[in-house]
Steps between C-alpha positions, in 0.01 A plus 500: 500500500835525333375284213201727450729804486725330247200414283378862517843630411528257211157603373600862518818430307307302240267792439781753498494546120129456408491136610858415395788450743763672288514774244642266235203264520263797481671635187513152335129449559428845366692441179321164457161672524605769255611239243175308533299819457704592193444155342127528567483843338691380194258206464207737455386557140624816333462675168239365259433196713410723796260689279338170408469395864359841593197435285382248761327665793621244754865573420443875533334459840782282636770738376314804636466339841869411529599841364307683770638265766861568395444879482352503850804314633734748330295790639531368856877456465539852360289654776706314761811667362334844515475568126213734420239421240233237443629267232161332455349816348781598265566425135791286385753784468427633846517146644850455360605837644379398846683166469821678401472730799442198724802315358722807554387526860561127560849511347589811698390330821702188415815703430447697818469184711799329333720802568378502857579130547849533354577808706551723198226748593541704814192518713406868515245631745158574351471817711762771478546738793706813441542780748475850355510849644183708482514876573298618792182690425468843667311498828285809543438638845243759592563769758330821601708710262639309205488173314842339480623193317780291645713283276699206626838496331547126547292297252280220623591144408236295324498144368423452134335156493414348165508169319627381166268413214183625666197426287325825413162491677322704232546215253271279709218754541169401347425864418776666301645821638415811296787750513369724221470869576215538247247296697392581857505253786179296511400372847517120522221468756225252401269501803430755774434362848381724788367751245252784541477539124534228233826463315535736204828590330426853384761662273634850544551712186719798417406802288563309176268214598784253570478262796775591746395301806216316674313605812573333833270195545472555878484880493152517658581244769816687603322837511216362711731336753524659845689346795279370781529610862674175586773579247555841660536378858815417695639152455665248722831419326552129442870420516590259215713194546865494406533455125783250532267244654186600313430296183356633176260340254622498140205516258565389142194292403131576460405267786732682738368834375135405562584378850678826578203709381265304729725564799530874425121551487484501880788747547447862604840632396757365255844633403595497131827558316636428150836416345556637152749450216557762228845435347423225245155625401369831369190554716611289798385175659351437844696195613387443860222601740515482879181493710503476880210459737513488879576128491662411165742630238445421133748534213325474163669422171338764277680372189352151525155629607490814287165418336333355813573768761200710399297305757682704767262785413263326740739604779658818361169673416314405820458820699487319836862378466780755543783453250825638643769606254820698532575730209220380277554755224641239263337193654150617402604537136685168491197317639278647227745435217608143574238343727176696431468578873348813654505617862221648712561605865877540511723641775844612381755519783716724281225763498455453876871566560467821302206609713702435816801688362751224564864554413493229234221336308649167388385159622847431639468806725154394620634152583778657702273760661215271607647148500870569569595282203781580259363416157736325261484693172792323335260305276334803343673427164394135486353356182157380617441308177715212623321173554540343746578796726772456764394474861666825605303690236172348619577597859587852384163523324316366805650770721336782303148403612558293815544806725281741299181422694673584829630825350144578390372466858775719643477771238120532531541554875766763437271682257222509759739624768636773271146626434388503868303178466320638197471301179594781262849372421384142459225613263758701310713187448197307372420790269855509362491123453167532320660737251774245435239228440346719229819493295483343155785333319623686193748376243827692467468735203797654325516809278770686310609707800511217753878490477526848656437372853799269479711768329430763765583261781833418336612868530679485165517750216436363150503662158242439230670184369519343844140593579388337175689178579366496856139540385518240223677236710257566785202437271667192350563359847135542597385331178730198544408468869129482417554248221734271696317551835818613672565800719671809356781448751565152362499617137735794563562662840472875528867567568601303190241682291636838611857389434418392143309822428781713641792333321325427164751232393568466128553125504296211637781403733471842659137427591604177669779686681241727663327198659650293777366234521350490152122438509383214276254718308779744409693225322190391310407853389848646463457590133177690566659700781795582277266641234332722761835639611615564141179689431549699820850603388347645180285740698614864525673600820286767662414609850343245735126462468442497875439851631616631832145494631475132418834430668368568849575179682330377811714486809258273688355180368129532427415169663673604823367854493145378452520343843568839661217703352238406757723556802383793716854638545599484134510836324587505129570877517776461759817533291746564780650151473600550139845619394397800290296725726452877470446703811470838328145452372244764613273409788213668680685488831781746559460696174469878545412558137205268520385668820510841331313369197226354719489801729179632352327168530573433867232643731508533872129504570211278417339621179202266493210508743177309489321768698469871452795678345540750778467245782804506729660750266577244229470606142555875551868490412455267205385613161216319344607276221320603181495260210389657173362269235610570143295345226665349192361775275638769728836330496481494119435876487791562732725298274414696181737800566777266595454292185484814282824630645656163445385501137646846433823397659520196275425714190774744593744219547401353162550835326837543663603156388387578145709816487802319630452235234483765224817663626675166490377441142626841393840421641502174313386671171655851498366576149149533644607784727339843421739798461426869467633692191476869419545841650368619828190640336424214261575160655394169344508149651647252251591131545872442534503257211401778257784716617744211465374426150570860396845494644578164337358608159251212479138518386192309584463172316255540215234242422546252219341613173410294199624744238870477412527874454357560842749250647788689335368829627458350845861380497629841401667690781273784615631849537500613857378854566713751675280537799257288693188696393552435127539130571170494686324670203634240260381216724152653528469532121623149449225390734242691292622342177486154653144570615394605148656189347326279750162664428544453127578134549189454708295680235637269230410194704143627538406387153527143378541370147125528421482857622290413806571676827632301793366518850521833674681336788791414266574870438654669796667836515848476642494852655272793574650720228293568182586280206535668155267357238523514120153575370603460134521125548141468622249319272179703502303230320449328829291788633126522406363817342833652407614616158713257307784574264557309180854426589407355835573145394842597380567679824383201695735273311787738557421529866475123533834457331641770721384335818580149376853604426495477117792344324824424674712725285300818569539719801132529590533304827362671809830439675675723242268796550671600820859433598763653718714621205217713353423628843860607558526659153185694550624613835829615354 
């Protein structure tokens, strides 16, 4: 026996290094094979000789066969190392790139192993566990009077479990993730089991005709579902086994998945829960699914089976199987987005706890309340992308569904007891769960004012420059997160974003100083961020854009407050628990003024009677209520006097305003003011400017005349009369002379060069006074039947010369017939 063992040990040692006893012999044999292969390759024809050999078909077939054989060997070696890509279907350049990547990976592995053998590299754990402090969430309690929120001052400790160099799962997905906000989410469902209506993905449009979403594929099936009488009856709770001794089935292959589906077909109730990751991806990734039946617990790797889990619709959409969730608000959307799964006939224990009015609604409280188990929530910050998952994380995931079926039995019995053995509360829970099943996943959409929610929660006051920087960096962060498929918190956390927008650093180092630790994407896009901040500093400093109305901040979280709305003791109008409360507001109780104002309305006897008015004395003391109908036309006639009075009032106000305006104009231009001059018997109203002109010795500006003599006469200083009456006579006569001159000019223009008369409309009399006419200048030859004089032609020529002006040297111009000098001489 000892000899046999020695032979086995020797055989094992001989095959320790691929059939070689030592590493040196293995390396020597490898180098020998490489040299032989190199010599064989060099012996092959090349250049022009290879072209000559290639003309023979037999040579081409042999070379093609060996070429394919070598490429297949290389492909198998590359796939064994984990290098992506099929080298057999690539061109020469891509083949060399794949070989270079393979060589780099091999050399890195060799260096890693050599450092490990020599003790240079320290062995670091693949999983890092760091304990952090998480603030406690407020716990809301309902009472008969108020809703209070208790805060635990001591933060809760949680373990941050992650691993180094985790491969991003989204890089291995067959269907690429679409993070674009321009395209809606398209359901990934391909078949529809347990359907009442065939599968049809019907789009939903907005007012502009753009597709914004798709209808729920199982909308009809969910609406038609009603719980059976068996589901509404009391249950016999089945106590589960202790989880420490109860194994779980880890499902990561298609064969295991198909076997699980066959086992779940015979189940009546199953408990379902999900584990999600959202830090290193924009939309989020469902990393793990837990399903528990009465006999088995399953933990499913949803990353490895992402494209095959749609077969679970056979179980999830079967109305005869109850699917028990806890807090399925997000689980329903995650199932649709990542796994194309939909749920029909769901019972949410979170909704049941709300119906019962329990103090808390979390799963940890239900485990303590019904199972007396203290749930370990220290792994709530674990990175579920790690593969393989540690054992403590798998046990933590198993606990979420292992006891959920027992909680379901107990909580249904409590609902029936609370409703006096009626099924109203249980039906209400099924109805609330049905509404949750109708939810549809929607992509996160951002707009220009999305930053305001974060700004209002920060309780900071920014100017226009800081608001501009906050908005632009917020939009940049969302754009980079969608492109890189990272969460906004990974690109730039909110507190760092607010710090950068508030400080507005001038230099790039100032941006890095606002971040601790510095996110990787900030270093890569530091120049772009710096340009945004410089542009923000160029903006004018004005008041903040956010108004006071927009600055109303919520004191209670919406997610927590939503849980209280359906409670029978919750009253949103009860403000007594708030700090700012006014007790001096008017009320109907205890107000004497209100009682006096309603004194006429309050009656002490019954005023209505279905029988006779006078029966039992009712109706005698009450006046009959008369309602007079007024037609629209009658109302119009009644409104006419009122409208007329209103119109007169408006006219009077307009006239008063006009007078006030004239008075103001007179004060601004005092020369327009009218003054009275004269004795008591003879009083005249004269403009003030005339009186001032007399006192100053100025005259009215005369018009411009063409004749030089008239211009000299016009420039001569006039002689002022001694009294005001003589001056008025002179002005009146000057007006008469000007009228005569104007009429003579018009008469001269009446005739053209040929002696023909112009249009009658061209001759207009400038005033109503008679115009003197010289009959000696009339040509009587133009009139028929009159006597003619022999000297008529001579007279006509003279008259034509007279009206045409004659020669320049003679004084026969019409302008010289009348002038102011002759007029003054004649007057003297």
